[in-house]
N, C-alpha and C positions, 0 to 999 in steps of 0.2 A: 640406913641402907644395909641390906643383907648381902653377904658375899658367899659364893660357893667355893668350896675347896675340893681340889682333885686329889685322890690318893697318890702316894708316892709310887706305888706299884700299879702300873697300868699295862701289864703284859697281857696280850690277847692269848688265851690258852689255845694250844694247837695239839692235834693228835699226831703223834710222832711214832714212826717205826724205825728201830735201829737194825741195820743190816751189816753183819760182819763179812768181810771178804779177805780171808787170811792168805792172800796171794803173794808169794815171794819169788815166782819164776821169772819176773821181769828184770831182775838185777843180779849182780854177782855176789854182793854182800848179803849173807843170810840173816834172818832174824825178824824182818818186818811181818812175817806170818803170825808173830805173836802180838802184833800191834793192837788188833781188836780186843784181845784179852786184857792187855795192859790198860787200855782206855776204860774198859768195863770195870776193872779192879779199882780204877781211880774214881769211881762213883758216878759215872755219866747218867744212868737212868734215875737214880734217887735225886740227884741234884737238879735235873731237868724237871722232875715231878715237884720238887720244892718250889720251883718258879710258877707252878700251876699248870704245866703241860701234862697231857696224858700220854704215857710212854709204853710202848710194847717192844720187846726184843724178839726179833725174828730168828735169832741164832746166826749161824754162819753158812754162807754158800760153800758147797763142797769144792775143794781144790786139789788138783793132782800134786803129788810129792815129787820133788826133783829127782830124788834117788831112784824112783821107780820108772822114770821116763828118760828118753834120749832127747838131747837138746835140739836136734834137727838142724835146720839151716843156721849156720853160724852168724849170718847177718840178721837173723830174727829168732833168737833162741826161745824154744818152748812156745812158739807162736800158736801151734795147734791147741795146746792145753790152755793157754791164756785166752784164746778166742772162745773156747768151750765154756770157761768160767765166766767170762764177760757176757756171753749170750744168756746163760742161766741167770746171772745177776741182773741183766737188763730186763728180763721178764719179771723178776721179783720187784724191781723198782716200778715197772709199769703197773703191776697189780697193787702195789702200795698206794700209788697215786689214784688208781681207780677206786680204792677203798676210802678215799678222802683223807689219807694220811701223808705226812711229810717224811720223806726218806732222809735218815742220817746214816751215811755209809762210813764204815770204819775199815780202812785198808791196813795191811797190805801195801804193796808198792803202787806207784801211780798209774800203772796200766789198768787198774780197776776202773779208772775214770771213763775209759772207752765204753764200758758197760753201763755205768751210771748215767752218763749223758745220753746214750742211746735210749735207755728206758724213759727218761724225762722227755726227750725230744719226741719220741713216738707217742707218748700220751697226749702231748699238746698238738702234734701233727694231726691226730685223729679228730681234734677239735678245730682244725685249720688255723692253728696258731703256731708262732715261732717262739723259741726260747733264746735267752742270752746266756753267756758263760763268763764268769769271773774266775780266772786261772791265777791263783796266788802261789808263787813258787820261785825258788832261786833259779830254776831252769825253765827253758821254754818247752821242752819235751816234744819238739816238732821234727825230730829226726825220722828218716825212713830207713828201711833195710839197706838201701843203696848208699845212704849217707852216714849211717851210724858208725862211729869208730869202735864200738864195743859189741854191737849186736844185741844189746839189752833192750827189751821191749818197753821197759818203764820210761825210756827216753823217746817213745813214739806215740803215746796216746793222743796228744793234741793233733799230731799229723793225721791220725786215724779219724778223729772227730771232724777235722777240716776237709777230709776226703783226699788227702795226699798219700794215704797208704799207711801200713800194709792193707791191701784190699779186704782180707778176711776180717780185720777189726773195723774197717771203715764201713762195711756193708751190713752190720747187724740191723735187722728189721728191713733190709733191702732198700735203704735210701741213704744218700750222702750228698753234701755234707750234713752233719747233724745240727750245726749252728752256722748262720751266715757270718762271713768274716767281719762285717761291721758291727756285729753284736758280740764278738769274742774279744775279751780284753785280758791281757797279761799284766799282772801287777807285781812289782818287786823283783823282777828277774835280774840276775847279776852274773850268771855263768852260762854263756851261750856258745855252742860250737860254731865254727866259721860257716859251714854249709847251712846250719839252722838259720843264720841271719838271712840267707837267700830265701829259705822257705818262708820265713816270716813276711818278707817283702812280697813274695809270690802269693801267699795266702791272703795278704791284705788285712791281717788282724791288727788290733790296736795294742800298743805296748807302752807301759810305764815302767822304766827301770828303777833301780835303787837310787840312781842319780836324780831322777825326777822327784822321788820322795825326799831326798836330801835337800833339793833346791826349793821345792814348792810346798813341802809338808804333806803329811798323810791325809789330812782332811781334803785338801784341794784335789789330790790324786784320786781318792776314793769317790768323791762326788762326781768327777768327770768319768771315772770308770763305770759307775753305776748308771749314769745317764746314757753312756754309749751302749752298755749291755741291755738296757731297758728300752731302747728305741724301737717301737713297733712290736714289742714282744709281750708275752703273757707274764714275764718275769725272768729270773735267771737262776742258773745253778751255780753254786759256789764250791770250787774245788781248792782246798787248802792243803798244800804240802808243807809239813812242819819244818822242812829245811829252809823255808822262806825266812824263818826267824833266826836270829844270830845264834850260833852254837853255844855261846855263853849262857843263853836262856833255854835252848832246846838242843842238848848234846846228843840225845838218842834218836838220830835220824839216819836214813839210809845213805845220803850223800851230803854231808855237812859242807857248807861254804861260808867262810868268814864274811862279815860285813852285811848281815841281814837286818831285818826289822827288830827293833827293841821290844821288850815285854810290853811296854805301854803303847807303842805304835801298833802292835798286833791287836791289842784289845780295842784301841780306837777304831781300827779298820772294821772289826766285827761289830762294834757298837753302831757305827754309821750304817752298816748293812742292815742291822735290826731297825734303825730309825726309818729307813726307806720302806721297809715292809713288803718288799717284792721278791724275796728269796723263795724259790720253789722247792729247793732241795739243797743238801749240804753234805760234803764229805771231807774227812780228814785222813791223810795218807802218810806213809813213810815213817811211822813211829816204830823205832827199833829198840825194844827193851834190853836186848843183849848188850848194847853199848851205852845204855842210858845210865843215869846216876839216881838211884832210889826212886825210879819211876817219875822223875821230874818232868820229862817231856810229855808223858801221857797225862799227868795232872794238868799241865798247861793246855794240852789239847782239850780237856774237859772244860777248863776255865774259858777258853776261847769259844767253844761251842755254846756255853751259857751266854756269853756276850752276844753272839750272833742270834740267839733266840730270846733276847730281850733283857738280860740282866744288866742293871745299871748300878753305878756307885751310890746314887741317891734316888 
């Protein structure tokens, strides 16, 4: 009897375009504008290519500098400049998908997600298809200018994606919401403002908190999340805020919160995403090298990206 053996490496090569969005206007703590550089320095392109992927770096989307601008409405600081950046970014994401390439977006603060999701959703809307969204974050980012205690727009991108506002960010490409609520899943949240809880219920999005992960385990949570995001969609965008991971393993983030995912749990989540094979686009945000330790957080960001794109232990 003859037996066939399969190789240990079974990664399907993908054409990838890396897009940097060094946006730090969405929050008070400066430094995340250097996140894309930190992740590049950690070897993202070479390590993806070592897996067999074809990688092209598109450079950075141009971003206004806070010192040259006025913050504007204190309830949504620098909203005009953030919207302009996200609109340019959305067009680049759209062109990337039209070229048959997978976007990997490097933030910047999490407000860049409004642009990423707009570009992905528009590409599939033109094909009369919907997308899902996996939002992996310590925070729900579903504040509006009326509810935000800080006026920082990096706490509003999910609200914009779900059509709750601010309208300038919600209406990129002139449609809203970008994702249907039953295809939007929050994973690992543990720091939610009181009014955000009302917004989550109002929007009807699916939520798995850190308690769900503690009680049920990462595998069960991720399997459910991917199933929900994938219902009736072409696939899903994965938005990973590095503050989802515990600060012990990811100290260099914009807004650290104790009690996050462990190093191994984070890798497991990414490996399960890779196993399902339905990820349309990927972004990592909120890497802040100013408060990092020897670029540890950026190195972890690269490792997690590799896991999401098929790297396995064996």
